[in-house]
C-alpha positions as YAML, in Angstrom:
chain: A
units: angstrom
residues:
- id: 1
  name: UNK
  ca: [0.00, -0.04, 0.06]
- id: 2
  name: UNK
  ca: [1.06, 3.51, -0.54]
- id: 3
  name: UNK
  ca: [1.53, 5.86, 2.77]
- id: 4
  name: UNK
  ca: [2.98, 9.17, 3.37]
- id: 5
  name: UNK
  ca: [5.73, 8.94, 5.82]
- id: 6
  name: UNK
  ca: [7.55, 11.26, 8.23]
- id: 7
  name: UNK
  ca: [11.15, 9.97, 8.34]
- id: 8
  name: UNK
  ca: [12.73, 12.63, 10.13]
- id: 9
  name: UNK
  ca: [11.05, 15.25, 12.35]
- id: 10
  name: UNK
  ca: [10.52, 18.55, 10.58]
- id: 11
  name: UNK
  ca: [8.44, 20.60, 8.15]
- id: 12
  name: UNK
  ca: [5.72, 18.97, 6.09]
- id: 13
  name: UNK
  ca: [7.79, 19.42, 2.86]
- id: 14
  name: UNK
  ca: [9.96, 16.68, 4.11]
- id: 15
  name: UNK
  ca: [7.17, 13.96, 3.99]
- id: 16
  name: UNK
  ca: [7.55, 11.26, 1.32]
- id: 17
  name: UNK
  ca: [4.98, 8.96, -0.40]
- id: 18
  name: UNK
  ca: [6.25, 5.40, -0.37]
- id: 19
  name: UNK
  ca: [5.17, 1.74, -0.70]
- id: 20
  name: UNK
  ca: [5.05, 0.04, 2.77]
- id: 21
  name: UNK
  ca: [3.56, -3.16, 4.10]
- id: 22
  name: UNK
  ca: [0.05, -3.20, 5.09]
- id: 23
  name: UNK
  ca: [-0.68, -3.14, 8.88]
- id: 24
  name: UNK
  ca: [-1.77, -6.23, 10.55]
- id: 25
  name: UNK
  ca: [-4.67, -5.55, 12.89]
- id: 26
  name: UNK
  ca: [-4.41, -6.71, 16.54]
- id: 27
  name: UNK
  ca: [-7.24, -8.80, 18.14]
- id: 28
  name: UNK
  ca: [-9.15, -5.41, 19.21]
- id: 29
  name: UNK
  ca: [-8.35, -3.63, 15.83]
- id: 30
  name: UNK
  ca: [-10.09, -3.06, 12.63]
- id: 31
  name: UNK
  ca: [-8.14, -2.88, 9.45]
- id: 32
  name: UNK
  ca: [-9.55, 0.24, 7.48]
- id: 33
  name: UNK
  ca: [-9.33, 0.74, 3.67]
- id: 34
  name: UNK
  ca: [-8.88, 4.43, 3.94]
- id: 35
  name: UNK
  ca: [-11.01, 6.64, 1.50]
- id: 36
  name: UNK
  ca: [-10.60, 10.09, 2.99]
- id: 37
  name: UNK
  ca: [-8.61, 11.52, 6.02]
- id: 38
  name: UNK
  ca: [-9.06, 14.75, 7.61]
- id: 39
  name: UNK
  ca: [-6.28, 17.12, 8.26]
- id: 40
  name: UNK
  ca: [-6.01, 18.74, 11.65]
- id: 41
  name: UNK
  ca: [-3.85, 21.00, 13.78]
- id: 42
  name: UNK
  ca: [-2.07, 17.99, 15.68]
- id: 43
  name: UNK
  ca: [-0.78, 16.95, 12.29]
- id: 44
  name: UNK
  ca: [1.31, 20.08, 12.06]
- id: 45
  name: UNK
  ca: [2.86, 19.40, 15.62]
- id: 46
  name: UNK
  ca: [3.55, 15.71, 15.47]
- id: 47
  name: UNK
  ca: [5.62, 15.79, 12.42]
- id: 48
  name: UNK
  ca: [7.90, 18.11, 14.21]
- id: 49
  name: UNK
  ca: [7.93, 16.22, 17.55]
- id: 50
  name: UNK
  ca: [5.90, 18.77, 19.25]
- id: 51
  name: UNK
  ca: [2.66, 17.00, 20.04]
- id: 52
  name: UNK
  ca: [1.61, 15.23, 23.42]
- id: 53
  name: UNK
  ca: [2.84, 11.90, 22.13]
- id: 54
  name: UNK
  ca: [5.29, 11.01, 19.56]
- id: 55
  name: UNK
  ca: [5.16, 7.57, 17.48]
- id: 56
  name: UNK
  ca: [8.32, 6.06, 16.50]
- id: 57
  name: UNK
  ca: [9.99, 7.06, 13.19]
- id: 58
  name: UNK
  ca: [9.01, 6.30, 10.43]
- id: 59
  name: UNK
  ca: [5.30, 6.84, 10.70]
- id: 60
  name: UNK
  ca: [2.44, 8.25, 8.77]
- id: 61
  name: UNK
  ca: [0.59, 11.35, 10.00]
- id: 62
  name: UNK
  ca: [-3.13, 11.77, 9.99]
- id: 63
  name: UNK
  ca: [-5.30, 11.50, 13.15]
- id: 64
  name: UNK
  ca: [-8.85, 10.66, 11.48]
- id: 65
  name: UNK
  ca: [-9.94, 8.64, 8.75]
- id: 66
  name: UNK
  ca: [-13.02, 7.41, 6.97]
- id: 67
  name: UNK
  ca: [-13.35, 4.28, 4.94]
- id: 68
  name: UNK
  ca: [-14.33, 0.64, 4.77]
- id: 69
  name: UNK
  ca: [-13.61, -2.22, 7.17]
- id: 70
  name: UNK
  ca: [-11.33, -4.74, 5.38]
- id: 71
  name: UNK
  ca: [-10.51, -6.87, 8.38]
- id: 72
  name: UNK
  ca: [-11.67, -7.24, 11.85]
- id: 73
  name: UNK
  ca: [-9.88, -8.50, 14.78]
- id: 74
  name: UNK
  ca: [-11.39, -11.41, 16.84]
- id: 75
  name: UNK
  ca: [-12.01, -8.98, 19.90]
- id: 76
  name: UNK
  ca: [-12.93, -5.91, 17.79]
- id: 77
  name: UNK
  ca: [-16.66, -5.84, 18.89]
- id: 78
  name: UNK
  ca: [-19.56, -5.93, 16.35]
- id: 79
  name: UNK
  ca: [-17.95, -4.27, 13.33]
- id: 80
  name: UNK
  ca: [-18.27, -6.12, 10.00]
- id: 81
  name: UNK
  ca: [-16.10, -6.41, 6.86]
- id: 82
  name: UNK
  ca: [-17.63, -3.83, 4.24]
- id: 83
  name: UNK
  ca: [-19.01, -1.65, 6.90]
- id: 84
  name: UNK
  ca: [-18.41, 2.33, 6.47]
- id: 85
  name: UNK
  ca: [-16.82, 3.79, 9.63]
- id: 86
  name: UNK
  ca: [-15.15, 6.79, 10.59]
- id: 87
  name: UNK
  ca: [-12.03, 6.58, 12.97]
- id: 88
  name: UNK
  ca: [-9.91, 8.52, 15.43]
- id: 89
  name: UNK
  ca: [-6.41, 7.09, 14.58]
- id: 90
  name: UNK
  ca: [-3.82, 9.45, 16.36]
- id: 91
  name: UNK
  ca: [-1.60, 8.91, 13.32]
- id: 92
  name: UNK
  ca: [-1.45, 6.68, 10.34]
- id: 93
  name: UNK
  ca: [-4.56, 7.80, 8.32]
- id: 94
  name: UNK
  ca: [-2.57, 9.45, 5.49]
- id: 95
  name: UNK
  ca: [-2.26, 6.02, 4.03]
- id: 96
  name: UNK
  ca: [-4.37, 3.65, 1.87]
- id: 97
  name: UNK
  ca: [-4.77, 1.33, 5.01]
- id: 98
  name: UNK
  ca: [-4.76, 2.07, 8.73]
- id: 99
  name: UNK
  ca: [-5.28, -0.27, 11.82]
- id: 100
  name: UNK
  ca: [-7.39, 1.37, 14.51]
- id: 101
  name: UNK
  ca: [-8.74, 0.16, 17.93]
- id: 102
  name: UNK
  ca: [-12.56, -0.65, 17.49]
- id: 103
  name: UNK
  ca: [-13.54, 1.51, 20.44]
- id: 104
  name: UNK
  ca: [-11.99, 4.43, 18.37]
- id: 105
  name: UNK
  ca: [-14.40, 3.92, 15.37]
- id: 106
  name: UNK
  ca: [-17.98, 4.81, 14.59]
- id: 107
  name: UNK
  ca: [-20.47, 3.70, 11.90]
- id: 108
  name: UNK
  ca: [-20.87, 6.52, 9.20]
- id: 109
  name: UNK
  ca: [-24.44, 7.51, 8.76]
- id: 110
  name: UNK
  ca: [-26.13, 6.59, 5.74]
- id: 111
  name: UNK
  ca: [-26.66, 10.03, 4.59]
- id: 112
  name: UNK
  ca: [-22.88, 11.10, 5.13]
- id: 113
  name: UNK
  ca: [-20.31, 10.60, 2.30]
- id: 114
  name: UNK
  ca: [-16.44, 9.72, 3.19]
- id: 115
  name: UNK
  ca: [-15.15, 13.16, 2.61]
- id: 116
  name: UNK
  ca: [-17.56, 14.56, 4.96]
- id: 117
  name: UNK
  ca: [-17.09, 11.90, 7.35]
- id: 118
  name: UNK
  ca: [-13.29, 12.42, 7.41]
- id: 119
  name: UNK
  ca: [-13.95, 16.21, 8.21]
- id: 120
  name: UNK
  ca: [-16.44, 15.43, 10.93]
- id: 121
  name: UNK
  ca: [-15.28, 13.23, 14.01]
- id: 122
  name: UNK
  ca: [-12.36, 15.40, 15.40]
- id: 123
  name: UNK
  ca: [-13.76, 18.98, 14.88]
- id: 124
  name: UNK
  ca: [-17.24, 18.19, 15.93]
- id: 125
  name: UNK
  ca: [-16.39, 15.68, 18.67]
- id: 126
  name: UNK
  ca: [-14.06, 18.29, 20.24]
- id: 127
  name: UNK
  ca: [-16.55, 21.17, 19.86]
- id: 128
  name: UNK
  ca: [-19.27, 19.02, 21.45]
- id: 129
  name: UNK
  ca: [-17.41, 17.81, 24.20]
- id: 130
  name: UNK
  ca: [-16.04, 21.69, 24.66]
- id: 131
  name: UNK
  ca: [-19.49, 23.11, 24.93]
- id: 132
  name: UNK
  ca: [-21.44, 20.39, 26.43]
- id: 133
  name: UNK
  ca: [-19.38, 18.75, 29.13]
- id: 134
  name: UNK
  ca: [-16.84, 21.34, 29.87]
- id: 135
  name: UNK
  ca: [-18.56, 24.67, 28.91]
- id: 136
  name: UNK
  ca: [-22.08, 23.62, 30.01]
- id: 137
  name: UNK
  ca: [-23.34, 26.05, 27.45]
- id: 138
  name: UNK
  ca: [-27.22, 26.93, 28.12]
- id: 139
  name: UNK
  ca: [-29.73, 28.04, 25.73]
- id: 140
  name: UNK
  ca: [-29.86, 31.89, 25.78]
- id: 141
  name: UNK
  ca: [-26.18, 32.30, 26.87]
- id: 142
  name: UNK
  ca: [-23.63, 34.24, 24.85]
- id: 143
  name: UNK
  ca: [-20.76, 32.04, 23.04]
- id: 144
  name: UNK
  ca: [-17.71, 33.79, 21.65]
- id: 145
  name: UNK
  ca: [-15.90, 31.65, 19.31]
- id: 146
  name: UNK
  ca: [-12.22, 32.57, 18.33]
- id: 147
  name: UNK
  ca: [-10.87, 31.46, 15.25]
- id: 148
  name: UNK
  ca: [-14.28, 30.92, 13.95]
- id: 149
  name: UNK
  ca: [-13.56, 30.08, 10.38]
- id: 150
  name: UNK
  ca: [-11.33, 27.02, 11.19]
- id: 151
  name: UNK
  ca: [-12.53, 23.50, 11.42]
- id: 152
  name: UNK
  ca: [-13.15, 23.46, 15.05]
- id: 153
  name: UNK
  ca: [-14.25, 27.03, 15.24]
- id: 154
  name: UNK
  ca: [-16.99, 26.61, 12.55]
- id: 155
  name: UNK
  ca: [-18.14, 23.31, 14.32]
- id: 156
  name: UNK
  ca: [-18.41, 25.38, 17.49]
- id: 157
  name: UNK
  ca: [-20.49, 28.12, 15.87]
- id: 158
  name: UNK
  ca: [-22.83, 25.59, 14.36]
- id: 159
  name: UNK
  ca: [-23.25, 23.63, 17.72]
- id: 160
  name: UNK
  ca: [-23.52, 26.80, 19.60]
- id: 161
  name: UNK
  ca: [-26.55, 27.60, 17.62]
- id: 162
  name: UNK
  ca: [-27.91, 24.14, 17.90]
- id: 163
  name: UNK
  ca: [-27.76, 24.39, 21.58]
- id: 164
  name: UNK
  ca: [-29.53, 27.79, 21.54]
- id: 165
  name: UNK
  ca: [-26.90, 30.08, 22.45]
- id: 166
  name: UNK
  ca: [-26.22, 33.61, 20.83]
- id: 167
  name: UNK
  ca: [-22.96, 33.29, 18.99]
- id: 168
  name: UNK
  ca: [-20.40, 35.87, 18.39]
- id: 169
  name: UNK
  ca: [-17.83, 34.73, 15.86]
- id: 170
  name: UNK
  ca: [-14.20, 36.33, 15.84]
- id: 171
  name: UNK
  ca: [-11.59, 35.79, 13.08]
- id: 172
  name: UNK
  ca: [-8.70, 37.68, 11.54]
- id: 173
  name: UNK
  ca: [-10.38, 38.86, 8.31]
- id: 174
  name: UNK
  ca: [-13.62, 39.80, 6.65]
- id: 175
  name: UNK
  ca: [-13.35, 36.77, 4.36]
- id: 176
  name: UNK
  ca: [-13.33, 34.28, 7.11]
- id: 177
  name: UNK
  ca: [-15.90, 36.04, 9.02]
- id: 178
  name: UNK
  ca: [-18.29, 35.71, 6.03]
- id: 179
  name: UNK
  ca: [-17.70, 32.02, 6.30]
- id: 180
  name: UNK
  ca: [-18.78, 32.04, 9.92]
- id: 181
  name: UNK
  ca: [-21.79, 34.20, 9.46]
- id: 182
  name: UNK
  ca: [-22.81, 31.58, 6.70]
- id: 183
  name: UNK
  ca: [-22.52, 28.86, 9.43]
- id: 184
  name: UNK
  ca: [-24.89, 31.06, 11.56]
- id: 185
  name: UNK
  ca: [-22.92, 33.38, 13.76]
- id: 186
  name: UNK
  ca: [-25.22, 36.22, 15.09]
- id: 187
  name: UNK
  ca: [-22.30, 38.86, 15.52]
- id: 188
  name: UNK
  ca: [-18.86, 39.16, 14.03]
- id: 189
  name: UNK
  ca: [-15.69, 40.60, 15.43]
- id: 190
  name: UNK
  ca: [-12.40, 41.23, 12.92]
- id: 191
  name: UNK
  ca: [-9.73, 41.14, 15.68]
- id: 192
  name: UNK
  ca: [-7.21, 42.31, 13.23]
- id: 193
  name: UNK
  ca: [-9.20, 45.58, 12.92]
- id: 194
  name: UNK
  ca: [-10.45, 46.20, 16.54]
- id: 195
  name: UNK
  ca: [-9.89, 45.12, 20.15]
- id: 196
  name: UNK
  ca: [-11.59, 41.86, 20.83]
- id: 197
  name: UNK
  ca: [-12.22, 42.91, 24.54]
- id: 198
  name: UNK
  ca: [-13.88, 46.34, 23.45]
- id: 199
  name: UNK
  ca: [-16.04, 44.59, 20.74]
- id: 200
  name: UNK
  ca: [-17.29, 41.95, 23.08]
- id: 201
  name: UNK
  ca: [-18.10, 44.58, 25.74]
- id: 202
  name: UNK
  ca: [-20.08, 46.61, 23.01]
- id: 203
  name: UNK
  ca: [-21.87, 43.68, 21.71]
- id: 204
  name: UNK
  ca: [-22.87, 42.30, 25.26]
- id: 205
  name: UNK
  ca: [-23.73, 45.60, 26.74]
- id: 206
  name: UNK
  ca: [-20.69, 45.46, 28.86]
- id: 207
  name: UNK
  ca: [-21.79, 41.85, 30.33]
- id: 208
  name: UNK
  ca: [-19.07, 40.00, 28.46]
- id: 209
  name: UNK
  ca: [-19.56, 36.37, 26.97]
- id: 210
  name: UNK
  ca: [-20.75, 33.57, 29.02]
- id: 211
  name: UNK
  ca: [-18.51, 30.89, 27.35]
- id: 212
  name: UNK
  ca: [-15.53, 31.67, 25.41]
- id: 213
  name: UNK
  ca: [-14.13, 28.89, 22.89]
- id: 214
  name: UNK
  ca: [-10.40, 29.52, 22.16]
- id: 215
  name: UNK
  ca: [-8.40, 27.35, 19.83]
- id: 216
  name: UNK
  ca: [-5.90, 30.26, 19.03]
- id: 217
  name: UNK
  ca: [-4.15, 31.03, 22.16]
- id: 218
  name: UNK
  ca: [-1.45, 33.63, 22.11]
- id: 219
  name: UNK
  ca: [-2.05, 37.34, 22.61]
- id: 220
  name: UNK
  ca: [-5.92, 36.96, 22.19]
- id: 221
  name: UNK
  ca: [-6.20, 34.72, 25.32]
- id: 222
  name: UNK
  ca: [-5.57, 37.66, 27.67]
- id: 223
  name: UNK
  ca: [-8.28, 39.59, 25.95]
- id: 224
  name: UNK
  ca: [-10.44, 36.68, 26.04]
- id: 225
  name: UNK
  ca: [-10.23, 36.41, 29.79]
- id: 226
  name: UNK
  ca: [-10.99, 40.08, 30.15]
- id: 227
  name: UNK
  ca: [-14.11, 39.41, 27.93]
- id: 228
  name: UNK
  ca: [-15.60, 36.93, 30.27]
- id: 229
  name: UNK
  ca: [-18.98, 37.45, 32.04]
- id: 230
  name: UNK
  ca: [-19.52, 36.84, 35.67]
- id: 231
  name: UNK
  ca: [-19.46, 33.05, 36.19]
- id: 232
  name: UNK
  ca: [-17.91, 32.78, 32.66]
- id: 233
  name: UNK
  ca: [-16.16, 29.75, 31.30]
- id: 234
  name: UNK
  ca: [-13.19, 30.00, 28.94]
- id: 235
  name: UNK
  ca: [-12.26, 26.92, 27.08]
- id: 236
  name: UNK
  ca: [-8.52, 26.09, 26.18]
- id: 237
  name: UNK
  ca: [-8.94, 24.11, 23.09]
- id: 238
  name: UNK
  ca: [-5.67, 24.79, 21.36]
- id: 239
  name: UNK
  ca: [-2.88, 26.98, 20.39]
- id: 240
  name: UNK
  ca: [-2.88, 27.60, 16.49]
- id: 241
  name: UNK
  ca: [-1.14, 30.87, 17.02]
- id: 242
  name: UNK
  ca: [1.84, 28.85, 17.94]
- id: 243
  name: UNK
  ca: [2.10, 30.52, 21.49]
- id: 244
  name: UNK
  ca: [0.96, 29.02, 24.70]
- id: 245
  name: UNK
  ca: [-0.43, 32.05, 26.86]
- id: 246
  name: UNK
  ca: [0.13, 32.73, 30.54]
- id: 247
  name: UNK
  ca: [-3.00, 33.22, 32.84]
- id: 248
  name: UNK
  ca: [-3.70, 36.25, 34.99]
- id: 249
  name: UNK
  ca: [-5.24, 34.42, 37.73]
- id: 250
  name: UNK
  ca: [-6.52, 37.56, 39.35]
- id: 251
  name: UNK
  ca: [-8.87, 38.22, 36.52]
- id: 252
  name: UNK
  ca: [-10.30, 34.64, 37.06]
- id: 253
  name: UNK
  ca: [-10.96, 35.58, 40.70]
- id: 254
  name: UNK
  ca: [-12.59, 38.83, 39.95]
- id: 255
  name: UNK
  ca: [-15.07, 37.37, 37.43]
- id: 256
  name: UNK
  ca: [-15.81, 34.19, 39.46]
- id: 257
  name: UNK
  ca: [-14.83, 32.45, 36.27]
- id: 258
  name: UNK
  ca: [-13.64, 29.18, 35.35]
- id: 259
  name: UNK
  ca: [-10.75, 28.29, 32.60]
- id: 260
  name: UNK
  ca: [-11.29, 24.68, 31.54]
- id: 261
  name: UNK
  ca: [-9.01, 22.43, 29.25]
- id: 262
  name: UNK
  ca: [-10.47, 20.73, 26.32]
- id: 263
  name: UNK
  ca: [-8.93, 17.39, 25.46]
- id: 264
  name: UNK
  ca: [-11.40, 15.45, 23.46]
- id: 265
  name: UNK
  ca: [-9.24, 12.47, 22.59]
- id: 266
  name: UNK
  ca: [-8.72, 11.59, 26.37]
- id: 267
  name: UNK
  ca: [-12.47, 12.31, 27.00]
- id: 268
  name: UNK
  ca: [-13.34, 9.71, 24.31]
- id: 269
  name: UNK
  ca: [-11.28, 7.10, 25.86]
- id: 270
  name: UNK
  ca: [-12.16, 7.76, 29.52]
- id: 271
  name: UNK
  ca: [-15.82, 8.39, 28.89]
- id: 272
  name: UNK
  ca: [-16.82, 6.39, 26.05]
- id: 273
  name: UNK
  ca: [-20.59, 6.43, 26.70]
- id: 274
  name: UNK
  ca: [-20.74, 10.20, 27.00]
- id: 275
  name: UNK
  ca: [-18.89, 10.51, 23.82]
- id: 276
  name: UNK
  ca: [-21.16, 8.13, 22.03]
- id: 277
  name: UNK
  ca: [-24.25, 10.23, 23.38]
- id: 278
  name: UNK
  ca: [-22.54, 13.31, 21.79]
- id: 279
  name: UNK
  ca: [-22.29, 11.76, 18.41]
- id: 280
  name: UNK
  ca: [-25.85, 10.43, 18.55]
- id: 281
  name: UNK
  ca: [-26.87, 14.12, 19.00]
- id: 282
  name: UNK
  ca: [-24.30, 15.38, 16.35]
- id: 283
  name: UNK
  ca: [-25.65, 12.72, 13.71]
- id: 284
  name: UNK
  ca: [-29.25, 13.79, 14.32]
- id: 285
  name: UNK
  ca: [-28.25, 17.51, 14.02]
- id: 286
  name: UNK
  ca: [-26.59, 16.55, 10.76]
- id: 287
  name: UNK
  ca: [-29.60, 14.77, 9.41]
- id: 288
  name: UNK
  ca: [-31.66, 17.68, 10.35]
- id: 289
  name: UNK
  ca: [-29.30, 20.01, 8.46]
- id: 290
  name: UNK
  ca: [-28.17, 22.02, 11.56]
- id: 291
  name: UNK
  ca: [-24.59, 20.99, 10.91]
- id: 292
  name: UNK
  ca: [-23.12, 21.54, 7.42]
- id: 293
  name: UNK
  ca: [-19.20, 20.38, 7.54]
- id: 294
  name: UNK
  ca: [-17.35, 22.90, 5.11]
- id: 295
  name: UNK
  ca: [-14.48, 21.09, 3.23]
- id: 296
  name: UNK
  ca: [-12.72, 23.85, 1.61]
- id: 297
  name: UNK
  ca: [-10.15, 21.92, -0.33]
- id: 298
  name: UNK
  ca: [-9.21, 18.21, -0.85]
- id: 299
  name: UNK
  ca: [-5.72, 16.86, -1.96]
- id: 300
  name: UNK
  ca: [-4.57, 13.76, -3.27]
- id: 301
  name: UNK
  ca: [-2.41, 11.48, -0.96]
- id: 302
  name: UNK
  ca: [0.78, 12.60, -2.64]
- id: 303
  name: UNK
  ca: [-0.07, 16.19, -1.67]
- id: 304
  name: UNK
  ca: [-0.91, 15.51, 2.13]
- id: 305
  name: UNK
  ca: [2.31, 17.52, 3.02]
- id: 306
  name: UNK
  ca: [0.80, 20.58, 1.26]
- id: 307
  name: UNK
  ca: [-2.37, 20.26, 3.19]
- id: 308
  name: UNK
  ca: [-0.47, 20.14, 6.43]
- id: 309
  name: UNK
  ca: [1.50, 23.22, 5.42]
- id: 310
  name: UNK
  ca: [-1.63, 25.18, 4.56]
- id: 311
  name: UNK
  ca: [-3.12, 24.65, 7.98]
- id: 312
  name: UNK
  ca: [0.08, 25.37, 9.69]
- id: 313
  name: UNK
  ca: [0.08, 28.55, 7.93]
- id: 314
  name: UNK
  ca: [-3.42, 29.43, 9.00]
- id: 315
  name: UNK
  ca: [-4.60, 29.59, 5.47]
- id: 316
  name: UNK
  ca: [-7.33, 27.12, 5.54]
- id: 317
  name: UNK
  ca: [-10.93, 27.99, 5.96]
- id: 318
  name: UNK
  ca: [-13.03, 25.12, 7.15]
- id: 319
  name: UNK
  ca: [-11.76, 21.54, 6.80]
- id: 320
  name: UNK
  ca: [-9.03, 20.13, 4.43]
- id: 321
  name: UNK
  ca: [-9.17, 16.53, 3.63]
- id: 322
  name: UNK
  ca: [-6.72, 14.17, 1.87]
- id: 323
  name: UNK
  ca: [-8.41, 11.73, -0.47]
- id: 324
  name: UNK
  ca: [-6.56, 8.26, -0.35]
- id: 325
  name: UNK
  ca: [-8.45, 6.40, -2.96]
...
């Protein structure tokens, strides 16, 4: 089979496409014929050795896949050969086949294609966990989404609306904000042109946002903390800016606020039933037309490195997907 390989830690341009042996699934694993694989921010880190875990070299990046079950391990549950599934892989999805633990896989709904499925699990799973279990977002509350045109940001906008919140989308350009508005955002903030804190204050009558979803980090984090309402919740989702911020704890004290970490991968492993419940709601919303995953560009397997680089340069709007077959 063909696979995109990281042989030395470094930039995406160093990735190579080679023929390798097909993986052999363990008893608790599925072997998946990959049709499409989502590109996510962790892919930009893992090839540089900067992610929370590091597979041994050489390895194929790619943390989520959608495809067809080609083989089932003897302890891999009720999955069947030929079944369409989406799976959280950690790495290995930028290949024609990948082995994945059965508990990391979900059947693809009948009304969802492979490309959409490859763009769905990580972004919507992360944002649903963030807003439901961590942020406890309630109908009528105000949600501020930073980086609102990216994969997780757009998912947060749509889920926030589905949960009944008023959604303020913040991004770095008018073009990106137009995408967030099309996804249902009620108000828009271009933080390249105006102060995030001042705009949130203006749009909320000085009250601030009840929940703030932050996948960006960096210098926006301090403004976000200052934009919290009383009893507000700030969700730390990631650091797409490349900078991990420091917290002024006195601001959290004065606002009676909470700063909450969001690590969906660990949640899915530790609370599988809650994760399954989340996806039942997500799939229902998708069928009702409330969630419309935006795949802005697809790439052939040989150009997976270009896709990762595009995401690393923060040029992507919506989700990028690698087509494996």
